N, C-alpha and C positions, 0 to 999 in steps of 0.2 A: 296636662291639658298637650297639645296640639302646635306645633315648629312650623311660622306661618312666613311667606318668602311674600311679594307684591312686588307687581307691573304696573307701567305706567304710559301710557297712550294718549294723549290731551291730558283732557282732564278728570278720565275713568280709570280708577284704581280696584283694580283685581285683587281680591289676596287670596293663599294658596295654598296647602297645604303642603312640606317642601316634597316631599318624597312621589307628589301628584307629578313626577316628571314629564307624561304624556302632553298634560291639556299642558303647561311650561312653556313646552317646544311648538305647540299649539298658540298658544299668545304669542310667542317673537313672532312666528314666520306670521304672525298678522297683523306688525309691527311694534307690539305691545317690545314697551325696553325694561327689562328685568331692572330691581332694585335694589341699592345697597342692603337695606333696613332685614331682620328679622326676626318674630317677634313669635314667642310664644301666648298663647291663649283658647279659651276657651272653646272660642268659636271664630266664625271670619268675618262681622261685624262688630265682634267686643278686636279682634287683630285691626281691624281698619280701624277703631279707635284711635285704638294702642299709635298704630303709626301717624295716624292726624297728628297724636299728639306728639309726637315725637319731630317731625316738621314742624309745628307751629314751635315748640320749643326751640329748635335747630336756627327759625325763622327770627325770635324773637333773641339768641344773643347773638347772630349775626350784626342783627342791627345798633345794638346797642355796641360792640365792639368800634362800628360803624363811628357810631356817637362819640366815645371815649379818643376814636382816634383823628378824632378830630380838633372834640375837647381841650389834651393835653398838652399839641404845640400853639393852642392859642390861650393856656393858662402859664407855661413857657412865656411868652409873648409879653402879654403882662404882669409877670412878674419881674422879666428884665426892664420895664420900662418902668415900674416903681420903684425897683433896684437905684434904677438909675438917677429918677430925678430924688431920693433920699441922698443919697452920695452928692450927689447937685446939690441939696439945700442946706445938705450935711459941711460942705466947702465953702459956700459963699457961708458960714456962721466961723469960721476961723479969720 
């Protein structure tokens, strides 16, 4: 298996073997940005598919985190309100 790195420009992604420094330099000169991810794969197509999976998983994780970050304060407010109502009701009984 070979190690691949990725270069992106707009919506275009290119998988390149890590050892192909000449081509990498040309891509950078033409405006591509080297991406952080590197994967091992049998060929370029499989490397690109794995890269897309990694990016999709990262996007899903980010969305789930944001949903949790929104829901937790809301749950806290609801819990505080219900606690207030139950304490108020209990004080009236005494």
